C-alpha positions as CSV (number, residue, x, y, z in Angstrom):
1,M,110.2,105.2,90.0
2,E,110.4,102.9,93.1
3,Q,113.9,101.9,92.0
4,E,115.0,105.5,91.8
5,V,113.7,106.2,95.3
6,D,115.5,103.1,96.6
7,K,118.7,104.2,94.9
8,Q,118.6,107.6,96.5
9,A,118.0,106.1,99.9
10,A,120.9,103.6,99.4
11,D,123.2,106.4,98.2
12,E,122.7,108.2,101.5
13,G,124.4,105.2,103.1
14,P,124.6,104.4,106.8
15,E,124.8,108.1,107.7
16,H,121.2,108.5,106.5
17,R,119.7,108.0,110.0
18,K,122.4,110.1,111.7
19,N,121.7,113.0,109.4
20,D,118.1,113.0,110.7
21,Q,119.2,115.0,113.7
22,P,119.0,118.8,113.5
23,K,122.2,120.5,112.3
24,E,123.7,123.5,113.9
25,R,123.0,126.7,112.0
26,S,124.6,130.1,112.0
27,D,122.6,133.1,113.4
28,D,122.0,134.5,109.9
29,T,120.8,131.1,108.6
30,S,118.7,130.5,111.6
31,K,117.0,133.9,111.3
32,L,116.4,133.3,107.6
33,L,114.9,129.9,108.3
34,Q,112.7,131.3,111.0
35,E,111.4,133.9,108.6
36,L,110.7,131.2,106.0
37,V,108.9,129.0,108.4
38,A,106.8,131.8,109.8
39,Y,105.7,132.8,106.3
40,L,104.7,129.3,105.4
41,R,102.7,129.0,108.6
42,E,101.0,132.4,108.1
43,S,100.1,131.4,104.6
44,R,99.1,127.8,105.6
45,T,95.4,128.1,104.6
46,E,96.0,129.6,101.2
47,L,98.9,127.3,100.3
48,R,97.3,124.2,101.6
49,E,94.2,124.9,99.5
50,E,96.3,125.6,96.4
51,W,98.1,122.3,97.0
52,A,94.9,120.3,97.4
53,R,93.6,121.9,94.2
54,R,96.7,121.0,92.3
55,I,96.4,117.4,93.5
56,S,92.8,117.1,92.2
57,E,93.8,118.7,88.9
58,A,96.6,116.2,88.5
59,E,94.1,113.4,89.2
60,L,96.3,112.0,92.0
61,L,94.8,110.1,95.0
62,S,91.7,109.5,92.9
63,V,90.6,106.7,95.3
64,M,90.2,109.3,98.1
65,S,87.4,111.9,98.5
66,D,88.1,115.7,98.4
67,E,87.6,115.8,102.2
68,E,90.1,113.0,102.8
69,I,92.6,114.6,100.5
70,F,92.3,117.9,102.3
71,T,92.6,116.3,105.7
72,E,95.8,114.4,104.7
73,A,97.1,117.6,103.0
74,T,96.8,119.4,106.2
75,E,98.7,116.8,108.2
76,V,101.4,116.5,105.5
77,Y,101.8,120.3,105.3
78,D,102.2,120.8,109.0
79,N,104.7,117.9,109.3
80,Y,106.5,119.3,106.2
81,V,106.9,122.8,107.7
82,D,108.0,121.3,111.1
83,A,110.7,119.3,109.3
84,L,111.9,122.4,107.6
85,E,112.1,124.3,110.9
86,T,113.8,121.6,113.0
87,G,115.9,119.9,110.4
88,S,114.7,116.5,111.8
89,I,112.5,114.2,109.7
90,E,111.7,111.6,112.3
91,T,108.1,112.9,112.9
92,L,107.5,113.2,109.2
93,R,108.8,109.7,108.6
94,S,106.5,108.3,111.3
95,Y,103.5,110.1,109.8
96,A,104.5,109.0,106.2
97,Q,104.6,105.4,107.5
98,E,101.1,105.7,109.1
99,L,99.8,107.4,105.9
100,S,101.2,104.6,103.7
101,E,99.5,101.9,105.9
102,R,96.2,103.7,105.4
103,I,96.3,104.4,101.7
104,I,98.2,101.4,100.2
105,P,95.3,99.0,100.8
106,R,93.1,101.4,98.9
107,G,95.3,101.1,95.8
108,V,97.3,104.3,95.9
109,E,100.5,104.0,93.8
110,T,104.0,105.1,94.5
111,H,104.0,107.7,91.7
112,E,100.9,109.3,93.3
113,V,102.6,109.8,96.6
114,L,105.8,111.2,95.1
115,G,103.6,113.3,92.8
116,I,101.8,115.0,95.7
117,V,105.0,115.6,97.6
118,L,106.6,117.2,94.6
119,L,103.5,119.3,94.0
120,L,103.8,120.6,97.5
121,R,107.5,121.5,97.0
122,D,106.5,123.3,93.8
123,V,103.6,125.2,95.5
124,L,105.8,126.4,98.3
125,A,108.7,127.3,96.0
126,R,106.4,129.4,93.8
127,A,105.1,131.2,96.9
128,L,108.6,132.0,98.0
129,F,109.4,133.3,94.5
130,A,106.4,135.6,94.7
131,K,107.2,136.9,98.2
132,Y,110.9,137.5,97.6
133,Q,111.1,138.4,93.9
134,D,112.0,142.0,94.6
135,D,115.1,141.0,96.6
136,L,117.1,138.5,94.6
137,E,119.8,138.2,97.2
138,L,117.3,137.3,99.9
139,L,115.5,135.0,97.5
140,N,118.7,133.1,96.8
141,G,119.3,132.8,100.5
142,V,115.8,131.5,101.2
143,L,116.0,129.0,98.3
144,D,119.4,127.8,99.6
145,E,117.7,126.9,102.8
146,Y,114.5,125.5,101.3
147,E,115.6,123.4,98.4
148,P,117.9,120.9,100.0
149,A,115.5,120.4,102.9
150,A,112.5,120.0,100.5
151,N,114.4,117.4,98.4
152,R,115.3,115.5,101.5
153,I,111.8,115.5,102.7
154,A,110.5,114.2,99.4
155,V,113.0,111.3,99.5
156,T,112.0,110.5,103.0
157,V,108.3,110.3,102.2
158,G,109.0,108.3,99.1
159,V,111.2,105.8,100.8
160,S,108.7,105.3,103.7
161,F,106.0,104.6,101.1
162,V,108.1,102.2,99.1
163,E,109.2,100.3,102.3
164,E,105.5,99.9,103.4
165,R,104.4,98.9,99.9
166,E,107.1,96.2,99.7
167,R,106.0,94.9,103.1
168,V,102.4,94.7,101.9
169,I,103.4,93.0,98.7
170,S,105.4,90.5,100.6
171,E,102.5,89.7,102.9
172,Q,100.2,89.4,99.9
173,Q,102.6,87.0,98.2
174,E,102.8,84.9,101.3
175,A,99.0,84.8,101.5
176,M,98.8,83.8,97.8
177,R,101.3,81.0,98.3
178,E,99.3,79.7,101.2
179,L,96.1,79.8,99.2
180,S,97.8,78.1,96.2
181,T,99.0,75.2,98.3
182,P,96.1,74.4,100.7
183,V,96.4,71.3,102.9
184,L,93.0,69.7,102.9
185,Q,91.6,67.1,105.3
186,F,90.0,64.4,103.3
187,R,89.1,62.1,106.2
188,E,90.3,61.9,109.8
189,R,94.1,61.7,109.8
190,L,94.1,61.7,106.0
191,L,95.4,64.9,104.2
192,I,95.6,66.0,100.6
193,L,98.0,68.6,99.3
194,P,97.1,69.6,95.7
195,I,99.8,71.6,94.0
196,I,99.0,73.7,91.0
197,G,101.2,76.0,89.0
198,M,105.0,76.6,89.0
199,L,106.9,74.8,91.7
200,D,110.1,76.5,92.5
201,S,112.5,76.1,95.5
202,D,110.9,78.8,97.6
203,R,107.4,77.5,97.1
204,A,108.5,73.9,97.7
205,R,110.1,74.9,101.0
206,Q,107.0,76.8,102.0
207,L,104.6,73.9,101.2
208,T,106.8,71.6,103.2
209,E,106.5,73.8,106.3
210,Q,102.8,74.0,105.8
211,L,102.4,70.3,105.3
212,L,104.4,69.3,108.3
213,G,102.5,71.8,110.4
214,S,99.2,70.3,109.2
215,I,100.5,66.7,109.9
216,Q,101.2,67.7,113.5
217,E,98.0,69.6,114.0
218,K,95.7,67.0,112.4
219,L,97.7,63.9,113.7
220,A,97.7,62.7,110.1
221,R,98.8,59.2,109.2
222,V,98.6,59.5,105.4
223,V,99.2,62.4,103.0
224,V,98.4,62.5,99.3
225,I,100.5,65.0,97.4
226,D,98.9,65.6,94.0
227,I,101.1,67.3,91.3
228,T,98.7,66.9,88.4
229,G,98.7,70.7,88.0
230,V,102.5,71.0,88.0
231,A,104.1,71.2,84.5
232,T,107.8,70.8,85.3
233,V,110.2,70.4,88.2
234,D,113.9,70.8,88.3
235,E,116.5,68.8,90.3
236,T,116.4,71.0,93.3
237,V,112.6,70.8,93.6
238,A,112.6,67.1,92.9
239,N,115.0,66.5,95.7
240,H,112.9,68.8,97.9
241,L,109.9,66.6,97.3
242,V,111.9,63.6,98.4
243,Q,112.9,65.4,101.5
244,T,109.3,66.4,102.2
245,V,108.3,62.7,101.9
246,E,111.1,61.8,104.3
247,A,110.2,64.5,106.8
248,S,106.5,63.4,106.7
249,R,107.6,59.8,107.4
250,L,109.6,60.9,110.4
251,M,106.5,62.6,111.8
252,G,104.6,59.4,111.4
253,A,102.8,60.0,108.1
254,S,103.0,57.9,105.0
255,T,103.1,59.9,101.7
256,I,101.6,59.0,98.3
257,L,102.6,61.1,95.3
258,T,100.0,61.2,92.5
259,G,99.6,62.9,89.1
260,L,103.1,62.6,87.8
261,S,103.2,63.4,84.1
262,S,105.3,61.4,81.7
263,E,107.6,64.5,81.3
264,I,108.1,64.8,85.1
265,A,108.6,61.1,85.5
266,Q,111.3,61.1,82.8
267,T,112.9,64.2,84.3
268,L,113.1,62.5,87.7
269,V,114.7,59.4,86.1
270,D,117.2,61.5,84.1
271,L,118.2,63.5,87.1
272,G,118.8,60.4,89.1
273,V,116.5,61.5,92.0
274,D,116.2,58.9,94.7
275,L,112.6,57.7,94.5
276,S,112.9,54.7,96.8
277,M,111.1,56.6,99.6
278,M,108.3,57.7,97.4
279,Q,105.1,55.7,96.8
280,T,103.5,56.9,93.6
281,V,100.0,56.3,92.1
282,G,98.9,57.4,88.7
283,D,96.0,59.6,89.5
284,L,94.4,61.3,92.5
285,Q,91.4,58.9,92.7
286,G,93.7,55.9,92.9
287,G,95.9,57.8,95.4
288,L,92.9,58.4,97.7
289,E,91.9,54.8,97.5
290,E,95.4,53.7,98.5
291,A,95.5,56.3,101.2
292,E,92.2,55.0,102.7
293,R,93.7,51.5,102.7
294,L,96.8,52.7,104.4
295,A,94.8,54.7,107.0
296,G,92.8,51.6,107.9
297,Y,89.4,52.5,106.4
298,R,87.2,49.7,105.3
299,G,83.9,50.4,103.4
300,G,84.0,54.0,104.8
301,E,84.5,52.8,108.4
302,S,87.6,53.3,110.3
303,D,89.5,50.3,111.8
304,D,88.7,50.7,115.5
305,S,91.3,48.1,116.6
306,G,93.8,50.9,117.0
307,N,96.1,49.2,114.5
308,D,96.5,51.1,111.2
309,A,96.9,49.1,108.0
310,A,100.1,51.1,107.4
311,D,101.6,49.4,110.4
């Protein structure tokens, strides 16, 4: 469903924003539209209640209370009718964005938002049929005005929701990446970067940025990168690890790589990755012991002479 909404938005092309401006209408069309809008405002209470009832029956917005649904239904209805009257959807778009920001964190899905908008379109269309059923010519004129605008409004609300949802998902993914590659301070000026899970190019780049920031912030002299939890690496990621080690060295921190599996070690050899700048130790415990030696710790005490063993 999200792809369909995105496709509709893309099909509108760069003229999409320009078309948000009200269009000039003939006197007959303007009069007909005024009559349509006046009727929808006069019937606001009845139609809004019918719409809220249909939402509940369809089990949409189930995470919201009936009072919350009715409040939002009121706001959407008023913005909807205003958009019909003016031909501009800027106000509706802004409201749809605000609504999305409120309800996405509560677990509302895209199909629910599109569902309620389409229900409103249906409720209003049925009301128009009932009002103008005795005058088919007038009914056709009203629908000619109503349907294109209603469809455009539905797409606008859907696109606004999808855009906000994509933003939230992107932020969540970024937060998950940060949580999955925490830089831990083991001792003063000694950091550990345990990597677990799949290591691709994007994640490798992200952990490098995070590590270098921590080196600068903590004034680290030694970093232990443990890849015990990484199953495989490709050539791009392997070279990125080498670059990470080199970047850390330029910032004054020695790097120890621990936890290489036999498969990864063989892959690095087969790929011809330059390992000359890497210091490797079999396991994390051994890596920490070597890191303490490089950092100048002796028996749990720091070397106070100001000269690190790494020097």
